[in-house]
C-alpha positions as CSV (number, residue, x, y, z in Angstrom):
1,M,-59.3,-57.4,-40.3
2,R,-55.9,-56.1,-39.1
3,A,-57.6,-53.8,-36.6
4,R,-59.7,-56.7,-35.3
5,M,-56.7,-58.9,-35.0
6,A,-54.7,-56.4,-33.0
7,I,-57.6,-55.8,-30.7
8,R,-58.2,-59.5,-30.1
9,Y,-54.4,-60.0,-29.6
10,S,-54.2,-57.2,-27.0
11,Q,-57.2,-58.8,-25.2
12,I,-59.0,-55.4,-25.0
13,Q,-62.8,-55.7,-25.0
14,V,-64.6,-53.4,-27.4
15,E,-68.2,-53.0,-28.5
16,L,-68.4,-54.2,-32.0
17,R,-71.0,-52.7,-34.4
18,E,-70.9,-54.6,-37.7
19,V,-72.1,-52.4,-40.6
20,T,-72.5,-52.7,-44.3
21,L,-71.0,-50.0,-46.4
22,N,-73.9,-49.9,-48.9
23,N,-76.2,-49.0,-46.0
24,K,-74.1,-46.9,-43.7
25,P,-75.7,-46.0,-40.4
26,T,-75.9,-42.3,-39.4
27,E,-73.9,-43.1,-36.3
28,L,-70.9,-44.1,-38.4
29,I,-71.1,-41.0,-40.5
30,L,-71.4,-38.8,-37.4
31,A,-68.4,-40.5,-35.8
32,S,-66.2,-40.3,-38.9
33,P,-67.3,-38.2,-41.9
34,K,-65.2,-40.3,-44.3
35,A,-67.6,-43.1,-43.3
36,T,-65.1,-45.9,-44.0
37,V,-64.4,-48.8,-41.7
38,P,-62.9,-49.4,-39.2
39,V,-63.8,-46.6,-36.8
40,L,-62.9,-46.7,-33.1
41,I,-64.5,-44.4,-30.6
42,C,-62.2,-44.3,-27.6
43,P,-63.5,-43.8,-24.1
44,D,-62.2,-40.3,-24.0
45,G,-64.1,-39.5,-27.3
46,T,-61.0,-39.7,-29.5
47,I,-61.9,-41.0,-33.0
48,L,-59.5,-43.4,-34.8
49,D,-60.5,-44.1,-38.3
50,E,-57.4,-45.7,-39.8
51,S,-56.8,-49.4,-39.1
52,I,-53.1,-48.9,-38.5
53,D,-53.9,-46.3,-35.8
54,I,-56.3,-48.7,-34.1
55,M,-53.6,-51.3,-34.2
56,H,-51.1,-49.0,-32.4
57,W,-53.8,-48.0,-29.9
58,A,-54.4,-51.7,-29.1
59,L,-50.7,-52.4,-28.7
60,Q,-50.2,-49.4,-26.5
61,H,-52.7,-51.0,-24.1
62,S,-51.2,-54.5,-24.3
63,D,-48.5,-56.2,-26.4
64,P,-48.0,-59.6,-24.7
65,Q,-45.8,-61.1,-27.4
66,N,-43.8,-57.9,-28.2
67,W,-45.1,-57.2,-31.7
68,L,-43.3,-53.9,-31.5
69,P,-39.8,-54.7,-30.4
70,N,-37.7,-51.6,-30.0
71,E,-34.8,-52.8,-32.1
72,H,-37.2,-53.2,-35.1
73,L,-39.5,-50.2,-34.8
74,S,-38.0,-48.4,-37.8
75,S,-38.1,-51.5,-40.1
76,I,-41.7,-52.3,-39.1
77,S,-42.8,-48.7,-39.7
78,S,-41.1,-48.5,-43.0
79,L,-42.6,-51.8,-44.3
80,I,-46.1,-50.8,-43.3
81,K,-45.7,-47.4,-44.9
82,I,-44.7,-49.0,-48.2
83,N,-47.6,-51.4,-48.0
84,D,-50.2,-48.8,-47.1
85,E,-49.0,-46.0,-49.4
86,Q,-47.7,-47.9,-52.5
87,F,-48.7,-51.6,-52.6
88,K,-52.3,-50.9,-51.6
89,L,-52.6,-48.7,-54.7
90,H,-51.3,-51.5,-57.0
91,L,-53.6,-53.9,-55.2
92,D,-56.7,-51.7,-55.8
93,H,-55.8,-51.3,-59.5
94,Y,-55.2,-55.1,-59.9
95,K,-58.3,-56.1,-57.9
96,Y,-60.6,-53.6,-59.7
97,A,-58.8,-53.5,-63.0
98,D,-62.1,-52.9,-64.9
99,R,-62.3,-49.5,-63.1
100,Y,-58.8,-48.6,-64.4
101,P,-58.8,-49.5,-68.1
102,A,-55.7,-47.4,-68.8
103,Q,-53.6,-50.6,-68.2
104,S,-54.2,-54.3,-68.3
105,P,-54.7,-56.4,-65.1
106,L,-51.3,-58.0,-65.9
107,H,-49.6,-54.6,-65.8
108,Y,-51.1,-53.8,-62.3
109,R,-50.2,-57.3,-61.0
110,Q,-46.6,-56.8,-62.1
111,Q,-46.5,-53.5,-60.3
112,G,-47.7,-55.2,-57.1
113,E,-45.3,-58.1,-57.6
114,V,-42.3,-55.8,-57.0
115,F,-43.5,-55.7,-53.4
116,L,-44.2,-59.4,-53.3
117,Q,-40.6,-60.1,-54.5
118,S,-39.2,-58.0,-51.7
119,L,-41.3,-59.9,-49.1
120,E,-40.2,-63.2,-50.6
121,L,-36.6,-62.1,-50.2
122,R,-37.2,-61.1,-46.5
123,L,-38.8,-64.5,-45.8
124,Q,-35.8,-66.4,-47.1
125,S,-33.8,-64.9,-44.2
126,H,-36.3,-65.4,-41.3
127,A,-39.7,-66.9,-40.6
128,Y,-41.5,-63.6,-40.5
129,L,-41.3,-60.3,-42.3
130,I,-39.0,-58.6,-39.8
131,A,-37.3,-61.3,-37.7
132,Q,-37.8,-64.8,-36.4
133,T,-40.9,-63.8,-34.4
134,L,-44.2,-62.3,-35.4
135,S,-44.4,-58.5,-35.4
136,L,-47.0,-55.8,-36.2
137,A,-45.7,-55.8,-39.8
138,D,-46.9,-59.4,-40.4
139,I,-50.4,-58.7,-39.1
140,A,-50.6,-55.3,-40.8
141,L,-49.7,-56.7,-44.2
142,M,-51.4,-60.1,-44.2
143,P,-54.9,-58.9,-45.2
144,F,-53.5,-57.0,-48.2
145,I,-51.4,-59.9,-49.4
146,R,-54.4,-62.2,-49.0
147,Q,-56.5,-59.9,-51.2
148,F,-53.8,-59.7,-53.8
149,A,-53.4,-63.5,-53.8
150,H,-57.1,-64.0,-54.2
151,V,-57.5,-61.9,-57.3
152,D,-56.2,-64.9,-59.1
153,I,-55.4,-67.6,-56.6
154,N,-54.3,-70.1,-59.3
155,W,-51.7,-67.7,-60.5
156,F,-50.5,-67.0,-56.9
157,N,-50.2,-70.7,-56.1
158,A,-48.0,-71.2,-59.1
159,A,-46.0,-67.9,-58.7
160,P,-42.3,-68.0,-57.6
161,Y,-43.1,-67.0,-54.0
162,P,-43.0,-70.2,-51.9
163,Q,-41.9,-68.5,-48.7
164,L,-44.6,-65.9,-49.1
165,R,-47.3,-68.5,-49.7
166,H,-46.1,-70.4,-46.5
167,W,-46.1,-67.2,-44.5
168,L,-49.6,-66.3,-45.7
169,N,-51.1,-69.7,-45.2
170,S,-49.7,-69.9,-41.7
171,G,-51.3,-66.6,-40.9
172,L,-54.6,-67.5,-42.5
173,N,-54.8,-70.7,-40.5
174,S,-53.8,-69.1,-37.2
175,D,-56.3,-69.0,-34.3
176,L,-55.9,-65.2,-34.2
177,F,-57.0,-64.8,-37.8
178,L,-59.8,-67.4,-37.7
179,S,-61.3,-66.0,-34.5
180,S,-61.2,-62.4,-36.0
181,M,-63.0,-63.5,-39.1
182,H,-66.1,-64.5,-37.3
183,K,-69.2,-63.1,-39.0
184,Y,-71.5,-61.0,-36.8
185,P,-75.0,-59.8,-37.5
186,R,-75.3,-56.3,-38.9
187,W,-75.8,-53.8,-36.1
188,Q,-79.1,-51.9,-35.9
189,P,-79.6,-48.6,-34.1
190,H,-80.9,-49.2,-30.5
191,Q,-79.6,-52.8,-30.6
192,P,-76.9,-53.7,-28.1
193,P,-73.5,-54.1,-29.6
194,V,-71.5,-57.3,-29.6
195,I,-68.7,-57.5,-27.1
196,F,-65.6,-58.4,-29.2
């Protein structure tokens, strides 16, 4: 979702091929042997198969609202790194706790909450994660916080994170998110792709 949001925000047109991971097309595997999504095949043949790399690629082409302000580049990068390298691990353990029976779901949730608490603290100082305006960090983290919240939405709605809930709900109700969530039919070989 974060790659799609960055592409839509930058107003770059791409050919979208919607795939299902339980029936991966050969073209996906040939493009990226890890066969995970998203995968972007650039016009020069470069393959980007990490969502954060696709986001940066999109913003290099167009960043109309300055999601990457020079004065906050280090903070943005640091926050995304913590999300992608640490929080995502806790999220996966919490979301799929039955696959990780060494600890309870509560244990995995509490590990992830350390990050939620740091975000709540940030949001007490400004409207968005880095400053008073939206940045790449907000869009890069939002899908992961959404997943964490939805493991047990009743718990999340009662948890002591009012600023984080407001930030998340604002993002989920934004035109950018809603337009990026549109469902497309699964792409079939020899079928023209959707222009996204």
